[in-house]
C-alpha positions in Angstrom: 74.7 135.9 88.9 72.8 138.4 86.7 72.0 141.9 88.0 68.4 143.1 87.3 67.4 146.7 87.1 63.6 146.4 86.7 62.7 143.3 88.7 63.6 141.9 92.1 64.8 138.3 92.4 64.6 136.7 95.9 65.3 133.0 96.4 64.3 131.7 99.8 66.4 128.6 100.4 64.6 127.6 103.6 61.2 127.5 101.8 62.4 126.6 98.3 60.3 129.5 97.0 61.7 132.1 94.6 59.9 135.4 94.3 60.1 137.6 91.1 58.8 141.1 91.7 58.1 143.5 88.8 59.7 146.7 90.1 58.6 149.7 88.1 55.9 151.0 90.6 56.0 154.5 89.1 54.9 153.0 85.8 52.5 150.5 87.4 55.0 147.8 86.4 54.4 148.3 82.7 56.4 146.1 80.5 59.2 147.5 78.3 61.7 145.4 76.4 64.3 145.3 79.2 61.7 144.1 81.8 60.5 141.3 79.4 64.1 140.1 79.0 64.7 140.3 82.8 61.5 138.4 83.6 62.3 135.6 81.0 65.8 135.4 82.4 64.7 135.3 86.0 62.1 132.5 85.3 64.7 130.5 83.5 67.1 131.0 86.4 64.5 129.8 88.9 63.6 126.9 86.7 67.3 125.8 86.6 67.8 126.2 90.3 67.6 122.8 92.0 66.7 124.5 95.3 63.6 126.2 93.9 60.4 124.3 93.9 57.8 127.1 93.4 58.0 130.5 91.8 55.9 133.5 92.8 55.5 136.5 90.4 54.1 139.8 91.8 54.3 143.5 91.3 55.7 146.3 93.5 53.4 149.1 94.6 49.7 149.2 93.8 49.7 147.2 90.5 50.6 143.8 89.3 51.3 144.9 85.7 49.6 147.6 83.6 50.5 145.9 80.3 52.9 147.2 77.7 54.7 150.5 78.4 52.7 153.2 76.5 55.9 155.1 75.9 57.2 152.3 73.8 53.9 151.8 72.1 54.1 155.4 71.1 57.1 154.6 68.8 60.2 154.8 71.0 62.9 152.6 69.5 66.5 152.0 70.6 67.6 151.5 67.1 67.8 147.7 67.1 64.2 146.7 66.3 62.7 147.1 69.7 60.2 149.9 69.0 56.7 148.4 68.7 55.6 151.1 66.3 58.8 151.7 64.5 57.2 151.8 61.0 58.9 148.6 59.8 56.3 145.8 60.1 58.7 142.9 60.1 60.9 144.7 62.6 57.9 145.0 64.9 56.9 141.4 64.3 60.4 140.2 65.3 60.4 142.4 68.4 57.6 140.1 69.8 60.2 137.4 70.3 60.7 139.1 73.7 57.1 138.6 74.6 57.2 135.0 73.4 60.3 134.2 75.5 58.6 135.7 78.6 55.1 134.1 78.3 56.4 130.8 77.1 59.1 130.8 79.7 56.5 131.2 82.4 54.1 128.6 81.0 56.9 126.1 80.3 58.7 126.5 83.6 58.8 123.0 85.1 58.2 124.5 88.6 54.7 125.7 89.5 54.3 129.5 89.0 51.9 131.5 91.1 50.8 135.0 90.2 50.2 137.1 93.3 48.0 139.7 91.8 48.3 142.7 94.2 46.4 145.1 91.9 45.4 145.8 88.4 46.6 143.4 85.6 45.8 144.7 82.2 46.8 143.9 78.6 50.1 142.1 78.6 49.9 142.1 82.4 46.8 140.0 82.2 48.5 137.7 79.8 51.4 137.3 82.2 49.0 136.4 85.0 47.2 133.9 82.7 50.5 132.2 81.8 51.0 131.4 85.5 49.5 128.2 86.9 47.8 129.6 89.9 46.5 133.1 90.7 45.8 134.8 94.1 44.2 138.2 94.5 42.4 140.7 96.6 39.3 142.9 96.0 41.8 145.4 94.4 42.7 142.9 91.7 41.1 143.9 88.4 41.7 142.3 85.0 41.3 143.8 81.6 42.3 142.8 78.0 43.0 146.4 77.1 44.1 145.9 73.5 40.8 146.6 71.9 40.6 149.9 73.6 43.6 151.2 71.6 43.0 149.3 68.4 45.3 146.4 68.9 45.3 142.6 68.6 46.5 140.8 71.8 50.1 140.0 70.8 51.1 138.4 74.1 49.0 135.2 73.6 45.7 136.3 75.1 43.5 134.6 72.5 45.0 131.2 73.5 45.3 132.0 77.2 42.0 133.5 78.1 39.6 130.7 77.2 41.9 128.2 78.9 42.2 130.1 82.2 38.7 131.7 82.3 36.9 128.4 81.6 34.6 129.9 78.9 35.0 130.8 75.3 32.2 133.3 75.8 33.9 135.0 78.7 37.1 135.2 76.8 35.4 136.7 73.8 33.7 139.3 75.9 37.0 140.3 77.5 38.7 140.5 74.1 35.9 142.3 72.2 34.8 144.9 74.8 37.9 145.7 76.9 35.7 145.7 80.0 37.2 144.9 83.4 36.8 141.6 85.1 36.4 142.3 88.8 38.0 140.2 91.5 34.8 138.6 92.7 33.8 137.5 89.2 37.3 136.3 88.6 37.1 134.1 91.7 33.7 132.8 90.8 35.0 131.8 87.4 37.9 130.0 89.0 40.4 132.4 87.4 41.5 133.4 90.8 42.3 130.5 93.1 42.2 132.6 96.2 40.4 135.9 96.9 41.5 137.4 100.3 41.7 140.7 102.1 44.6 142.9 100.9 46.6 142.4 104.1 46.2 138.6 103.8 47.4 138.2 100.2 51.1 137.4 101.0 50.2 134.9 103.7 47.6 133.2 101.6 49.9 133.0 98.6 52.8 131.7 100.7 50.5 129.1 102.2 49.8 127.6 98.7 53.4 127.9 97.7 54.7 126.2 100.8 52.3 123.4 100.5 53.3 122.8 96.9 57.0 123.1 97.8 56.6 120.4 100.4 55.2 118.0 97.8 57.0 115.5 95.6 58.9 117.6 93.0 59.1 114.9 90.3 55.4 114.2 90.4 54.5 117.9 90.4 56.8 118.7 87.4 55.3 115.8 85.4 51.8 116.9 86.4 52.4 120.4 85.2 53.8 119.2 81.9 50.9 116.9 81.2 48.3 119.5 82.4 49.3 121.7 79.4 50.4 119.1 76.9 47.1 117.3 77.6 45.2 120.2 76.1 46.7 119.1 72.7 46.2 115.4 73.1 43.3 113.0 72.5 42.4 110.7 75.4 44.3 107.7 74.1 47.5 109.7 73.7 47.0 111.3 77.2 46.6 107.8 78.7 49.8 106.6 77.1 51.7 109.6 78.4 50.1 109.1 81.8 51.5 105.6 81.9 54.9 106.9 81.1 54.6 109.6 83.8 53.4 107.1 86.4 56.2 104.8 85.6 58.8 107.5 86.3 57.2 108.3 89.7 56.6 104.7 90.7 60.4 104.1 90.3 61.4 107.2 92.2 62.8 107.4 95.7 60.2 110.1 96.4 57.5 107.5 95.9 59.2 105.2 98.4 59.5 108.1 100.9 55.8 109.0 100.3 54.6 105.4 101.0 56.8 105.1 104.1 55.7 108.5 105.4 52.0 107.4 104.9 52.6 104.2 106.7 54.4 105.9 109.6 51.8 108.7 109.8 54.4 111.4 109.4 55.2 114.3 106.9 57.1 113.1 103.9 60.5 114.6 103.2 60.9 114.6 99.4 64.4 114.7 98.0 63.6 115.2 94.3 65.1 111.8 93.4 
């Protein structure tokens, strides 16, 4: 069982929900190398856990994640290639393997991942929220692609993530080119935020979604998530063939049998992931 220093890992067996909390509130949960490694490891751990059906990622204190740690951006290096401005271009390029492991780990996690955005999400923090499948927030939730403000390209996948989660190439371009904030109400209007609730209702609203998903058929949900993203790369004919394969798997599952029986008996289904 790994010990984490910069995040909290809480697996609730009764609800099948695992919560990962970024825990550097004094730094607004800014990402350094160690935190990226820990997040990637925690997501992989939750993904491999048969008792976890939904993952929630959030931040401690008043921020979700303020992006990359500016101390590291300033050139701090631990001597093994982790300094983002170490002066060696290839060393810096290879250091982004940590970011790739984190973002891809979240996006490829078979379990649904919810970003509970309790405050500001900027730069890499915005990218992390975008990598999640569902986002909830409050009026305090603000989003900014901060890279352009300090002369950087978005190295955590923003150019791919923004147009797909914000629903508009134009909105993504504006975020990338100006570095302006996207306020919570606009994020909700665009569909980027799935829920916008009062600050004291955020946890309850997020858990309500998570619990509803956790009570659903795990096989069907995992396949749906897989095809939701892979479908972005397919033409319709390929998507239809993959849909037939996915439906075949679910039609021959015990969860499908249970779902039909529960429907006929007018009761809540109890899915066993089989």
